[in-house]
C-alpha positions in Angstrom: -30.1 -27.0 2.4 -27.0 -28.6 1.0 -26.3 -25.6 -1.2 -26.6 -23.3 1.9 -24.1 -25.5 3.8 -21.7 -25.6 0.8 -21.9 -21.7 0.6 -21.2 -21.4 4.3 -18.3 -23.8 4.0 -16.8 -21.8 1.1 -17.2 -18.6 3.1 -15.5 -20.1 6.1 -12.6 -21.4 3.9 -12.2 -18.0 2.3 -12.1 -16.2 5.7 -9.6 -18.8 7.0 -7.4 -18.4 3.9 -7.6 -14.6 4.1 -6.6 -14.6 7.8 -3.7 -17.0 7.1 -2.5 -14.8 4.3 -2.3 -11.7 6.5 -0.4 -13.5 9.3 2.0 -15.3 6.8 3.0 -11.9 5.3 4.5 -10.7 8.6 8.1 -11.8 8.6 11.3 -10.2 9.9 11.9 -6.9 8.2 15.2 -6.8 6.4 17.8 -4.5 8.0 18.1 -2.6 4.7 14.4 -1.7 5.0 14.9 -0.4 8.5 17.9 1.7 7.4 15.8 3.3 4.6 13.0 4.0 6.9 15.4 5.5 9.5 17.0 7.7 6.9 13.9 8.8 4.9 10.9 8.7 7.2 10.9 11.2 10.1 7.7 9.7 11.6 9.4 6.3 11.9 12.6 7.8 13.3 10.6 9.5 16.1 8.9 6.3 17.2 10.0 4.2 20.2 11.1 0.5 19.6 7.6 -1.0 19.9 6.2 1.8 17.7 8.8 1.0 15.1 8.0 -2.7 15.2 4.3 -1.9 14.6 5.1 0.5 11.8 7.3 -2.1 10.1 4.4 -4.7 10.3 2.0 -2.2 8.9 4.4 -1.4 6.0 4.7 -5.1 5.3 0.9 -5.4 5.2 0.6 -2.5 2.8 3.4 -3.9 0.5 1.7 -7.4 0.7 -1.7 -6.1 -0.3 -1.2 -3.1 -2.6 0.8 -3.3 -5.9 3.1 -0.4 -6.5 4.0 0.0 -10.2 6.0 2.5 -12.2 4.6 4.1 -15.4 7.6 5.0 -17.6 9.8 4.9 -14.5 11.6 2.3 -12.5 10.4 1.6 -8.9 12.9 0.5 -6.3 12.6 -0.6 -2.7 13.0 2.9 -1.5 10.0 4.1 -3.6 8.0 1.2 -2.3 8.8 1.8 1.3 8.0 5.5 1.0 4.7 4.8 -0.6 3.8 2.2 2.0 5.0 4.6 4.8 2.8 7.3 3.4 -0.2 4.9 3.6 0.7 3.8 7.2 1.3 7.2 8.8 -2.3 8.7 8.6 -3.8 5.4 9.9 -1.1 4.6 12.5 -3.3 5.3 15.5 -6.3 3.5 14.0 -5.4 -0.2 13.7 -8.9 -1.2 12.6 -8.7 1.0 9.5 -7.1 0.1 6.2 -7.1 0.7 2.5 -9.6 -2.0 1.5 -10.5 -0.5 -1.8 -7.0 0.3 -3.0 -5.4 -2.3 -5.2 -2.5 -0.5 -6.9 -0.5 2.7 -6.7 0.9 3.9 -10.0 4.0 6.1 -9.8 4.6 8.6 -12.7 7.9 10.3 -13.2 6.3 13.7 -13.5 2.9 15.5 -13.4 0.1 14.5 -15.8 -3.2 15.7 -17.2 -6.7 14.3 -17.0 -5.9 12.0 -19.9 -2.9 10.7 -18.0 -0.5 12.3 -20.5 2.8 13.6 -19.0 4.3 17.0 -19.9 1.2 19.0 -20.2 1.7 22.8 -19.5 -2.0 23.5 -19.4 -3.0 21.0 -16.7 -0.7 19.8 -13.9 -1.9 16.9 -11.8 0.5 15.3 -9.3 -1.9 12.9 -7.6 -5.2 11.3 -8.2 -7.5 8.5 -6.8 -9.2 6.7 -9.6 -12.8 6.2 -10.4 -14.5 4.4 -13.2 -12.0 2.3 -15.1 -9.3 3.5 -12.6 -11.2 2.4 -9.5 -9.0 0.9 -6.9 -6.0 2.8 -8.3 -4.0 5.8 -7.0 -1.6 7.8 -9.2 1.3 9.7 -7.7 4.0 11.6 -9.4 
């Protein structure tokens, strides 16, 4: 009985922490981000003011929950915003949907082969969603 109550208490604490983490991530979007979105993301540019605000919140949530890393390349804020925008656009009309099983997006500077080696002329892969050891990862070049 006590063990059951303790487990329920831990579950409630976890759910509370998770909900607080999501709401605490949403802060004012820097003007520089808005400028980048306006210049580089046609979908964002075509939204009305309330749509843009929702898009910005969604981008923040993606950036707060999915790591974006470069492999043999530097990743700047423009890269991060473009990756996050690419995640937001297909789900924009579906607020209950998300990328719950995606932990990290790896950015490669060029195409790669099935062994993740760049520069192959026999096999050219420009994107992949991982499985096995790469589960929870997406690779884009």
